[in-house]
Every structure is written in C-alpha cells, then in structure tokens.
Residue, then its C-alpha position, 0 to 999 in steps of 0.5 A: m485906289k488900286h486897280r487890277l491891271f494887265v497888258a493885253i492884245n484884244i482880238p478882232d471880232d472876225i477872229k473871235n467869231g471864227i474861234e467861236v464856230e470851232v468850239d460850237n460843238i464842244n459840250l460844256e456841262n460842268g463849266r461856263w464859256m467866257p463871253l466873247e467880249n472878254w476874249h483877249i491875249t494877256v501879255s503881262f498881268l500887273d496885279y493890283q496897282p495904285e492909280e498914280k502908277i498908271p501913267q508910268i505903265i502907259e509910258v512903258i507900253k508906249q516905249t515898248t511898242k516903238s521897238f516892235f512892229p505889229p506882230e502877226i498873231r497866229m492862233d493855231k489850236i484849241v486845247y485844255g489849259p493850263d496843263p492838259s497832262i494835269q487836271p485841266r481847268m480851262i479851254w484855251a485857244t493857243g498861239s503858235e510857237k513863233t507868236s509866243e516867242f515874239l509876245g514873250e519878248i514884248r512881255h519881258r521888255i515891259e516887265t523889265e522896265l516896270v521893275k526898274r521903275g519900281v512898279l513890279c517887284q520881278t519879271e515873270k520867269r515862266k516861258y510865255n505861252t500865248h493863249v485865250t481863255l475860252a471856257k472854265f470848268q471843274i471837270p473836263p467835258q471831253r478827253n484829248l481836246s486838240k483842234n487845229l484852228n484855220l485862218s486865225v491870223f491877225k495883226p493887232e493895232s494896239i497893246d492895251l492897258m486893261e483893268s479887271i473888275l471882279k464881280r460876282t458874275g465874273a470879271e469885267y474888263e475895261v480898256l484904260e489906254r490903247v497904245a497903237f503900234d507905230 
C-alpha cells in the first residue's frame, strides 16, 4: 500500500488563532478557507511512498533533527500565493526570510539523505519558501493582499511525518510520527 506523505511542522493553536483573527475580515466569496486543524508548514513533500519506506523516512527525520536546534519560526505576512504577480490561487501566511533559509536547510538535508537511500529520485531545486495555505480560490477576493502578522513566532517541538488522505471533501492529514528536536 502506498501513502501520500510529507514532512511538516505543525503550528501551535495559539499561533493559528492569532492568524485566524488577522484573516477574519477577508471576504472569500469564490473559494474556501482551509480548516485550522490542517494549517501546517510543509518542509518536504514526499509524494506517494510504499509502506516499507516509512521506517527509513522516519530514521532520516530523526537524524536530521539531531543536527538542528529547534528553529524560531516567524510567520510575518498574509499574501496571495504561490505567485501574486501571476494568477494567485491561495492565501498564504508566509515565513520570514531567515525562517525560510533555516527550513530550507532542513529540507535539503532530509531530501539529500532520502535520495541516497533511494526513497526520492531527486531533491527539490526551487528555493524554499515557508508558507501555510490558509485558503484556496479560483478568483482572488481582493487586490494587493499583504498584511503583516504580529507576534506569530514559535519554536516547534517536533518535525512530523504526515499522511495526506485525499477525500471528496478535501485532504485530511494524519500524523504518522512526531520526531522531537533534541
């Protein structure tokens, strides 16, 4: 059996609630808000993986967390994503440049090791951009969405191996393994 997997940092409830307050006045007529329980930062999308690869993936995540102190995650803006200059399809909470650099290093370390082990074919070449998908839509609800976030800083306790279960009502996420930072 194959599982649709990704490596993520889950966001504490107090940070989610603070972001929710900031987006509360955005009118989203042609789209849908993602449920708060689905808000997370994807570090690396691993696609469909056979069940027998899951222990290797968990071992790589464990090795990686030993090399890094828990990063300070700073979510600093609410913007259109993925590229506001082209037809945007989402509303994102984005991380600071320093957060993206740090999580990009973690992603690179995880993916490089997974390529060595034959779990992935290649590492992601695009520059890492920390973001949380807050909403999806077909037509942007407003022009020039850019809102600063205040006090949206946290230190994650873990990096999690997650499974994305696709359903007609949308994706549901399940934590398969929490790997605590040492």
